[in-house]
mmJSON file of the N, C-alpha and C atoms, coordinates in Angstrom:
{"data_MODEL":{"atom_site":{
"group_PDB":["ATOM","ATOM","ATOM","ATOM","ATOM","ATOM","ATOM","ATOM","ATOM","ATOM","ATOM","ATOM","ATOM","ATOM","ATOM","ATOM","ATOM","ATOM","ATOM","ATOM","ATOM","ATOM","ATOM","ATOM","ATOM","ATOM","ATOM","ATOM","ATOM","ATOM","ATOM","ATOM","ATOM","ATOM","ATOM","ATOM","ATOM","ATOM","ATOM","ATOM","ATOM","ATOM","ATOM","ATOM","ATOM","ATOM","ATOM","ATOM","ATOM","ATOM","ATOM","ATOM","ATOM","ATOM","ATOM","ATOM","ATOM","ATOM","ATOM","ATOM","ATOM","ATOM","ATOM","ATOM","ATOM","ATOM","ATOM","ATOM","ATOM","ATOM","ATOM","ATOM","ATOM","ATOM","ATOM","ATOM","ATOM","ATOM","ATOM","ATOM","ATOM","ATOM","ATOM","ATOM","ATOM","ATOM","ATOM","ATOM","ATOM","ATOM","ATOM","ATOM","ATOM","ATOM","ATOM","ATOM","ATOM","ATOM","ATOM","ATOM","ATOM","ATOM","ATOM","ATOM","ATOM","ATOM","ATOM","ATOM","ATOM","ATOM","ATOM","ATOM","ATOM","ATOM","ATOM","ATOM","ATOM","ATOM","ATOM","ATOM","ATOM","ATOM","ATOM","ATOM","ATOM","ATOM","ATOM","ATOM","ATOM","ATOM","ATOM","ATOM","ATOM","ATOM","ATOM","ATOM","ATOM","ATOM","ATOM","ATOM","ATOM","ATOM","ATOM","ATOM","ATOM","ATOM","ATOM","ATOM","ATOM","ATOM","ATOM","ATOM","ATOM","ATOM","ATOM","ATOM","ATOM","ATOM","ATOM","ATOM","ATOM","ATOM","ATOM","ATOM","ATOM","ATOM","ATOM","ATOM","ATOM","ATOM","ATOM","ATOM","ATOM","ATOM"],
"id":[1,2,3,4,5,6,7,8,9,10,11,12,13,14,15,16,17,18,19,20,21,22,23,24,25,26,27,28,29,30,31,32,33,34,35,36,37,38,39,40,41,42,43,44,45,46,47,48,49,50,51,52,53,54,55,56,57,58,59,60,61,62,63,64,65,66,67,68,69,70,71,72,73,74,75,76,77,78,79,80,81,82,83,84,85,86,87,88,89,90,91,92,93,94,95,96,97,98,99,100,101,102,103,104,105,106,107,108,109,110,111,112,113,114,115,116,117,118,119,120,121,122,123,124,125,126,127,128,129,130,131,132,133,134,135,136,137,138,139,140,141,142,143,144,145,146,147,148,149,150,151,152,153,154,155,156,157,158,159,160,161,162,163,164,165,166,167,168,169,170,171,172,173,174],
"type_symbol":["N","C","C","N","C","C","N","C","C","N","C","C","N","C","C","N","C","C","N","C","C","N","C","C","N","C","C","N","C","C","N","C","C","N","C","C","N","C","C","N","C","C","N","C","C","N","C","C","N","C","C","N","C","C","N","C","C","N","C","C","N","C","C","N","C","C","N","C","C","N","C","C","N","C","C","N","C","C","N","C","C","N","C","C","N","C","C","N","C","C","N","C","C","N","C","C","N","C","C","N","C","C","N","C","C","N","C","C","N","C","C","N","C","C","N","C","C","N","C","C","N","C","C","N","C","C","N","C","C","N","C","C","N","C","C","N","C","C","N","C","C","N","C","C","N","C","C","N","C","C","N","C","C","N","C","C","N","C","C","N","C","C","N","C","C","N","C","C","N","C","C","N","C","C"],
"label_atom_id":["N","CA","C","N","CA","C","N","CA","C","N","CA","C","N","CA","C","N","CA","C","N","CA","C","N","CA","C","N","CA","C","N","CA","C","N","CA","C","N","CA","C","N","CA","C","N","CA","C","N","CA","C","N","CA","C","N","CA","C","N","CA","C","N","CA","C","N","CA","C","N","CA","C","N","CA","C","N","CA","C","N","CA","C","N","CA","C","N","CA","C","N","CA","C","N","CA","C","N","CA","C","N","CA","C","N","CA","C","N","CA","C","N","CA","C","N","CA","C","N","CA","C","N","CA","C","N","CA","C","N","CA","C","N","CA","C","N","CA","C","N","CA","C","N","CA","C","N","CA","C","N","CA","C","N","CA","C","N","CA","C","N","CA","C","N","CA","C","N","CA","C","N","CA","C","N","CA","C","N","CA","C","N","CA","C","N","CA","C","N","CA","C","N","CA","C","N","CA","C","N","CA","C"],
"label_alt_id":[null,null,null,null,null,null,null,null,null,null,null,null,null,null,null,null,null,null,null,null,null,null,null,null,null,null,null,null,null,null,null,null,null,null,null,null,null,null,null,null,null,null,null,null,null,null,null,null,null,null,null,null,null,null,null,null,null,null,null,null,null,null,null,null,null,null,null,null,null,null,null,null,null,null,null,null,null,null,null,null,null,null,null,null,null,null,null,null,null,null,null,null,null,null,null,null,null,null,null,null,null,null,null,null,null,null,null,null,null,null,null,null,null,null,null,null,null,null,null,null,null,null,null,null,null,null,null,null,null,null,null,null,null,null,null,null,null,null,null,null,null,null,null,null,null,null,null,null,null,null,null,null,null,null,null,null,null,null,null,null,null,null,null,null,null,null,null,null,null,null,null,null,null,null],
"label_comp_id":["MET","MET","MET","ALA","ALA","ALA","LEU","LEU","LEU","GLU","GLU","GLU","MET","MET","MET","ARG","ARG","ARG","GLU","GLU","GLU","ILE","ILE","ILE","CYS","CYS","CYS","GLU","GLU","GLU","ARG","ARG","ARG","CYS","CYS","CYS","GLU","GLU","GLU","VAL","VAL","VAL","SER","SER","SER","LEU","LEU","LEU","THR","THR","THR","ALA","ALA","ALA","ASP","ASP","ASP","GLY","GLY","GLY","PRO","PRO","PRO","ALA","ALA","ALA","SER","SER","SER","ILE","ILE","ILE","CYS","CYS","CYS","SER","SER","SER","TYR","TYR","TYR","GLU","GLU","GLU","CYS","CYS","CYS","THR","THR","THR","PHE","PHE","PHE","CYS","CYS","CYS","PRO","PRO","PRO","ASP","ASP","ASP","CYS","CYS","CYS","THR","THR","THR","GLY","GLY","GLY","ALA","ALA","ALA","MET","MET","MET","ALA","ALA","ALA","GLY","GLY","GLY","ARG","ARG","ARG","CYS","CYS","CYS","PRO","PRO","PRO","ASN","ASN","ASN","CYS","CYS","CYS","GLY","GLY","GLY","GLY","GLY","GLY","GLU","GLU","GLU","LEU","LEU","LEU","VAL","VAL","VAL","PRO","PRO","PRO","ARG","ARG","ARG","PRO","PRO","PRO","ARG","ARG","ARG","ARG","ARG","ARG","ARG","ARG","ARG","ALA","ALA","ALA"],
"label_asym_id":["A","A","A","A","A","A","A","A","A","A","A","A","A","A","A","A","A","A","A","A","A","A","A","A","A","A","A","A","A","A","A","A","A","A","A","A","A","A","A","A","A","A","A","A","A","A","A","A","A","A","A","A","A","A","A","A","A","A","A","A","A","A","A","A","A","A","A","A","A","A","A","A","A","A","A","A","A","A","A","A","A","A","A","A","A","A","A","A","A","A","A","A","A","A","A","A","A","A","A","A","A","A","A","A","A","A","A","A","A","A","A","A","A","A","A","A","A","A","A","A","A","A","A","A","A","A","A","A","A","A","A","A","A","A","A","A","A","A","A","A","A","A","A","A","A","A","A","A","A","A","A","A","A","A","A","A","A","A","A","A","A","A","A","A","A","A","A","A","A","A","A","A","A","A"],
"label_entity_id":["1","1","1","1","1","1","1","1","1","1","1","1","1","1","1","1","1","1","1","1","1","1","1","1","1","1","1","1","1","1","1","1","1","1","1","1","1","1","1","1","1","1","1","1","1","1","1","1","1","1","1","1","1","1","1","1","1","1","1","1","1","1","1","1","1","1","1","1","1","1","1","1","1","1","1","1","1","1","1","1","1","1","1","1","1","1","1","1","1","1","1","1","1","1","1","1","1","1","1","1","1","1","1","1","1","1","1","1","1","1","1","1","1","1","1","1","1","1","1","1","1","1","1","1","1","1","1","1","1","1","1","1","1","1","1","1","1","1","1","1","1","1","1","1","1","1","1","1","1","1","1","1","1","1","1","1","1","1","1","1","1","1","1","1","1","1","1","1","1","1","1","1","1","1"],
"label_seq_id":[1,1,1,2,2,2,3,3,3,4,4,4,5,5,5,6,6,6,7,7,7,8,8,8,9,9,9,10,10,10,11,11,11,12,12,12,13,13,13,14,14,14,15,15,15,16,16,16,17,17,17,18,18,18,19,19,19,20,20,20,21,21,21,22,22,22,23,23,23,24,24,24,25,25,25,26,26,26,27,27,27,28,28,28,29,29,29,30,30,30,31,31,31,32,32,32,33,33,33,34,34,34,35,35,35,36,36,36,37,37,37,38,38,38,39,39,39,40,40,40,41,41,41,42,42,42,43,43,43,44,44,44,45,45,45,46,46,46,47,47,47,48,48,48,49,49,49,50,50,50,51,51,51,52,52,52,53,53,53,54,54,54,55,55,55,56,56,56,57,57,57,58,58,58],
"pdbx_PDB_ins_code":[null,null,null,null,null,null,null,null,null,null,null,null,null,null,null,null,null,null,null,null,null,null,null,null,null,null,null,null,null,null,null,null,null,null,null,null,null,null,null,null,null,null,null,null,null,null,null,null,null,null,null,null,null,null,null,null,null,null,null,null,null,null,null,null,null,null,null,null,null,null,null,null,null,null,null,null,null,null,null,null,null,null,null,null,null,null,null,null,null,null,null,null,null,null,null,null,null,null,null,null,null,null,null,null,null,null,null,null,null,null,null,null,null,null,null,null,null,null,null,null,null,null,null,null,null,null,null,null,null,null,null,null,null,null,null,null,null,null,null,null,null,null,null,null,null,null,null,null,null,null,null,null,null,null,null,null,null,null,null,null,null,null,null,null,null,null,null,null,null,null,null,null,null,null],
"Cartn_x":[0.837,-0.228,0.976,0.672,1.58,0.756,1.97,1.534,0.683,0.124,-0.963,-0.031,0.354,1.341,0.374,-0.562,-0.915,-0.351,-1.505,-0.862,-0.885,-2.081,-2.51,-2.809,-2.17,-2.211,-4.137,-4.78,-5.567,-6.234,-5.901,-5.873,-5.835,-5.213,-4.845,-4.426,-4.415,-4.825,-3.47,-2.289,-1.271,-1.031,-0.403,0.516,1.598,1.878,2.887,3.362,4.798,5.228,5.566,5.859,6.694,7.815,8.626,10.173,10.26,9.382,8.904,8.37,8.949,8.287,6.36,5.831,4.877,4.351,3.472,3.279,2.131,1.635,0.613,0.405,-0.878,-1.387,-1.177,-1.84,-1.479,-2.866,-3.574,-4.663,-4.484,-2.961,-2.182,-2.899,-3.921,-4.41,-3.076,-2.818,-1.681,-1.988,-0.485,-0.79,0.844,1.038,2.16,3.007,4.103,4.613,3.908,3.85,3.091,1.89,0.88,-0.363,0.337,1.297,1.469,1.727,2.684,2.709,1.954,0.859,-0.188,-1.27,-1.525,-2.179,-1.027,-0.356,0.86,0.971,1.157,1.342,0.077,-0.981,-2.278,-3.139,-3.444,-4.445,-5.997,-6.615,-7.525,-9.381,-8.486,-9.424,-9.537,-8.576,-8.817,-7.707,-6.677,-6.423,-5.197,-4.629,-3.546,-2.576,-1.219,0.0,0.541,1.203,1.572,2.878,3.827,4.415,4.962,6.471,7.21,6.688,6.27,6.174,7.326,7.301,8.71,8.499,9.616,9.925,10.134,9.929,9.332,10.583,11.778,12.391,11.996,12.219,12.023,13.098],
"Cartn_y":[-0.97,-0.321,1.281,2.637,3.327,4.562,5.189,6.709,7.359,8.011,8.704,10.162,10.993,12.332,13.491,13.809,14.547,16.329,17.473,18.564,19.633,19.392,20.524,20.392,21.191,21.351,20.745,20.638,20.11,21.05,21.841,23.176,24.563,24.821,26.113,26.516,25.618,25.124,25.21,25.703,25.542,24.729,25.039,23.717,23.539,21.867,20.982,20.426,20.05,19.305,18.272,17.365,15.888,15.666,16.832,16.677,17.546,18.244,19.331,18.738,19.827,19.467,19.375,18.195,17.825,16.851,16.973,16.321,15.745,13.557,13.456,12.4,12.109,11.543,9.923,8.89,7.346,7.186,8.355,8.029,9.071,9.648,10.252,11.363,12.106,13.293,14.045,15.673,16.304,17.598,18.025,19.043,19.83,21.085,21.996,22.392,22.599,22.941,24.065,25.235,25.988,25.234,24.88,24.285,23.233,22.199,21.435,21.7,22.989,23.561,24.282,25.16,25.682,24.527,23.299,22.219,20.924,21.683,20.948,19.703,19.293,18.066,16.717,17.504,16.389,16.444,15.699,15.84,15.844,17.342,17.467,16.578,15.343,14.469,13.292,13.201,12.079,11.647,13.247,13.005,12.55,12.285,11.315,11.95,11.785,12.476,13.014,13.912,13.852,14.269,12.934,13.03,13.434,13.659,14.367,13.232,13.686,12.587,12.65,11.548,10.987,11.755,12.508,13.084,12.362,12.724,12.034,12.215,12.403,12.749,12.319,13.161,13.374,12.135],
"Cartn_z":[0.021,-0.243,-0.099,-1.39,-1.007,-0.226,0.573,1.389,0.336,0.296,-0.182,0.329,-1.199,-1.161,-1.592,-0.426,-0.575,-1.451,-1.898,-2.344,-2.041,-1.017,-0.295,1.594,2.478,3.615,3.839,4.568,4.888,5.859,6.382,6.957,6.541,5.828,5.196,3.572,3.024,1.683,1.0,2.035,1.383,0.169,-0.901,-1.83,-1.46,-1.28,-0.309,-1.689,-1.961,-2.934,-2.048,-3.263,-2.42,-2.124,-2.588,-1.605,-0.332,0.112,0.964,2.012,3.538,4.473,4.638,5.33,5.737,6.854,7.932,8.888,8.526,9.218,8.63,9.382,9.933,10.88,10.15,11.293,10.808,9.452,9.333,8.789,7.323,7.256,6.029,6.274,6.99,6.962,7.026,6.145,6.093,6.416,6.929,6.93,6.983,6.689,6.3,8.079,7.981,9.2,9.618,9.645,10.211,11.355,10.347,10.729,11.863,11.581,12.463,14.176,14.005,15.003,15.462,14.995,15.569,16.369,15.855,16.199,17.186,17.423,18.975,18.471,17.518,16.554,16.455,16.715,17.106,15.733,15.096,14.235,14.579,13.982,14.677,14.075,13.364,12.687,13.501,14.084,14.167,16.087,16.136,17.217,17.637,16.442,16.658,16.755,16.443,16.384,15.052,14.992,13.273,13.476,12.825,12.099,11.008,10.94,9.26,8.229,7.019,5.835,5.695,4.965,4.111,2.762,2.787,1.08,0.17,-0.912,-2.177,-3.233,-3.463,-4.56,-5.932,-6.776,-8.272,-8.973],
"occupancy":[1.0,1.0,1.0,1.0,1.0,1.0,1.0,1.0,1.0,1.0,1.0,1.0,1.0,1.0,1.0,1.0,1.0,1.0,1.0,1.0,1.0,1.0,1.0,1.0,1.0,1.0,1.0,1.0,1.0,1.0,1.0,1.0,1.0,1.0,1.0,1.0,1.0,1.0,1.0,1.0,1.0,1.0,1.0,1.0,1.0,1.0,1.0,1.0,1.0,1.0,1.0,1.0,1.0,1.0,1.0,1.0,1.0,1.0,1.0,1.0,1.0,1.0,1.0,1.0,1.0,1.0,1.0,1.0,1.0,1.0,1.0,1.0,1.0,1.0,1.0,1.0,1.0,1.0,1.0,1.0,1.0,1.0,1.0,1.0,1.0,1.0,1.0,1.0,1.0,1.0,1.0,1.0,1.0,1.0,1.0,1.0,1.0,1.0,1.0,1.0,1.0,1.0,1.0,1.0,1.0,1.0,1.0,1.0,1.0,1.0,1.0,1.0,1.0,1.0,1.0,1.0,1.0,1.0,1.0,1.0,1.0,1.0,1.0,1.0,1.0,1.0,1.0,1.0,1.0,1.0,1.0,1.0,1.0,1.0,1.0,1.0,1.0,1.0,1.0,1.0,1.0,1.0,1.0,1.0,1.0,1.0,1.0,1.0,1.0,1.0,1.0,1.0,1.0,1.0,1.0,1.0,1.0,1.0,1.0,1.0,1.0,1.0,1.0,1.0,1.0,1.0,1.0,1.0,1.0,1.0,1.0,1.0,1.0,1.0],
"B_iso_or_equiv":[0.0,0.0,0.0,0.0,0.0,0.0,0.0,0.0,0.0,0.0,0.0,0.0,0.0,0.0,0.0,0.0,0.0,0.0,0.0,0.0,0.0,0.0,0.0,0.0,0.0,0.0,0.0,0.0,0.0,0.0,0.0,0.0,0.0,0.0,0.0,0.0,0.0,0.0,0.0,0.0,0.0,0.0,0.0,0.0,0.0,0.0,0.0,0.0,0.0,0.0,0.0,0.0,0.0,0.0,0.0,0.0,0.0,0.0,0.0,0.0,0.0,0.0,0.0,0.0,0.0,0.0,0.0,0.0,0.0,0.0,0.0,0.0,0.0,0.0,0.0,0.0,0.0,0.0,0.0,0.0,0.0,0.0,0.0,0.0,0.0,0.0,0.0,0.0,0.0,0.0,0.0,0.0,0.0,0.0,0.0,0.0,0.0,0.0,0.0,0.0,0.0,0.0,0.0,0.0,0.0,0.0,0.0,0.0,0.0,0.0,0.0,0.0,0.0,0.0,0.0,0.0,0.0,0.0,0.0,0.0,0.0,0.0,0.0,0.0,0.0,0.0,0.0,0.0,0.0,0.0,0.0,0.0,0.0,0.0,0.0,0.0,0.0,0.0,0.0,0.0,0.0,0.0,0.0,0.0,0.0,0.0,0.0,0.0,0.0,0.0,0.0,0.0,0.0,0.0,0.0,0.0,0.0,0.0,0.0,0.0,0.0,0.0,0.0,0.0,0.0,0.0,0.0,0.0,0.0,0.0,0.0,0.0,0.0,0.0],
"pdbx_formal_charge":[null,null,null,null,null,null,null,null,null,null,null,null,null,null,null,null,null,null,null,null,null,null,null,null,null,null,null,null,null,null,null,null,null,null,null,null,null,null,null,null,null,null,null,null,null,null,null,null,null,null,null,null,null,null,null,null,null,null,null,null,null,null,null,null,null,null,null,null,null,null,null,null,null,null,null,null,null,null,null,null,null,null,null,null,null,null,null,null,null,null,null,null,null,null,null,null,null,null,null,null,null,null,null,null,null,null,null,null,null,null,null,null,null,null,null,null,null,null,null,null,null,null,null,null,null,null,null,null,null,null,null,null,null,null,null,null,null,null,null,null,null,null,null,null,null,null,null,null,null,null,null,null,null,null,null,null,null,null,null,null,null,null,null,null,null,null,null,null,null,null,null,null,null,null],
"auth_seq_id":[1,1,1,2,2,2,3,3,3,4,4,4,5,5,5,6,6,6,7,7,7,8,8,8,9,9,9,10,10,10,11,11,11,12,12,12,13,13,13,14,14,14,15,15,15,16,16,16,17,17,17,18,18,18,19,19,19,20,20,20,21,21,21,22,22,22,23,23,23,24,24,24,25,25,25,26,26,26,27,27,27,28,28,28,29,29,29,30,30,30,31,31,31,32,32,32,33,33,33,34,34,34,35,35,35,36,36,36,37,37,37,38,38,38,39,39,39,40,40,40,41,41,41,42,42,42,43,43,43,44,44,44,45,45,45,46,46,46,47,47,47,48,48,48,49,49,49,50,50,50,51,51,51,52,52,52,53,53,53,54,54,54,55,55,55,56,56,56,57,57,57,58,58,58],
"auth_comp_id":["MET","MET","MET","ALA","ALA","ALA","LEU","LEU","LEU","GLU","GLU","GLU","MET","MET","MET","ARG","ARG","ARG","GLU","GLU","GLU","ILE","ILE","ILE","CYS","CYS","CYS","GLU","GLU","GLU","ARG","ARG","ARG","CYS","CYS","CYS","GLU","GLU","GLU","VAL","VAL","VAL","SER","SER","SER","LEU","LEU","LEU","THR","THR","THR","ALA","ALA","ALA","ASP","ASP","ASP","GLY","GLY","GLY","PRO","PRO","PRO","ALA","ALA","ALA","SER","SER","SER","ILE","ILE","ILE","CYS","CYS","CYS","SER","SER","SER","TYR","TYR","TYR","GLU","GLU","GLU","CYS","CYS","CYS","THR","THR","THR","PHE","PHE","PHE","CYS","CYS","CYS","PRO","PRO","PRO","ASP","ASP","ASP","CYS","CYS","CYS","THR","THR","THR","GLY","GLY","GLY","ALA","ALA","ALA","MET","MET","MET","ALA","ALA","ALA","GLY","GLY","GLY","ARG","ARG","ARG","CYS","CYS","CYS","PRO","PRO","PRO","ASN","ASN","ASN","CYS","CYS","CYS","GLY","GLY","GLY","GLY","GLY","GLY","GLU","GLU","GLU","LEU","LEU","LEU","VAL","VAL","VAL","PRO","PRO","PRO","ARG","ARG","ARG","PRO","PRO","PRO","ARG","ARG","ARG","ARG","ARG","ARG","ARG","ARG","ARG","ALA","ALA","ALA"],
"auth_asym_id":["A","A","A","A","A","A","A","A","A","A","A","A","A","A","A","A","A","A","A","A","A","A","A","A","A","A","A","A","A","A","A","A","A","A","A","A","A","A","A","A","A","A","A","A","A","A","A","A","A","A","A","A","A","A","A","A","A","A","A","A","A","A","A","A","A","A","A","A","A","A","A","A","A","A","A","A","A","A","A","A","A","A","A","A","A","A","A","A","A","A","A","A","A","A","A","A","A","A","A","A","A","A","A","A","A","A","A","A","A","A","A","A","A","A","A","A","A","A","A","A","A","A","A","A","A","A","A","A","A","A","A","A","A","A","A","A","A","A","A","A","A","A","A","A","A","A","A","A","A","A","A","A","A","A","A","A","A","A","A","A","A","A","A","A","A","A","A","A","A","A","A","A","A","A"],
"auth_atom_id":["N","CA","C","N","CA","C","N","CA","C","N","CA","C","N","CA","C","N","CA","C","N","CA","C","N","CA","C","N","CA","C","N","CA","C","N","CA","C","N","CA","C","N","CA","C","N","CA","C","N","CA","C","N","CA","C","N","CA","C","N","CA","C","N","CA","C","N","CA","C","N","CA","C","N","CA","C","N","CA","C","N","CA","C","N","CA","C","N","CA","C","N","CA","C","N","CA","C","N","CA","C","N","CA","C","N","CA","C","N","CA","C","N","CA","C","N","CA","C","N","CA","C","N","CA","C","N","CA","C","N","CA","C","N","CA","C","N","CA","C","N","CA","C","N","CA","C","N","CA","C","N","CA","C","N","CA","C","N","CA","C","N","CA","C","N","CA","C","N","CA","C","N","CA","C","N","CA","C","N","CA","C","N","CA","C","N","CA","C","N","CA","C","N","CA","C","N","CA","C","N","CA","C"],
"pdbx_PDB_model_num":[1,1,1,1,1,1,1,1,1,1,1,1,1,1,1,1,1,1,1,1,1,1,1,1,1,1,1,1,1,1,1,1,1,1,1,1,1,1,1,1,1,1,1,1,1,1,1,1,1,1,1,1,1,1,1,1,1,1,1,1,1,1,1,1,1,1,1,1,1,1,1,1,1,1,1,1,1,1,1,1,1,1,1,1,1,1,1,1,1,1,1,1,1,1,1,1,1,1,1,1,1,1,1,1,1,1,1,1,1,1,1,1,1,1,1,1,1,1,1,1,1,1,1,1,1,1,1,1,1,1,1,1,1,1,1,1,1,1,1,1,1,1,1,1,1,1,1,1,1,1,1,1,1,1,1,1,1,1,1,1,1,1,1,1,1,1,1,1,1,1,1,1,1,1]
}}}
């Protein structure tokens, strides 16, 4: 099963690149670094921990 690399932050809708920083929870909810910090590292959808998303190189 492949990780879904979403292209926008689910909170502020800023664009995210596959090789740039982003955070995800276990359900693959995706957030930019600013939103991750504002939410104290917790997913607002499931309450799970937000961790750095792996970067995908071209």
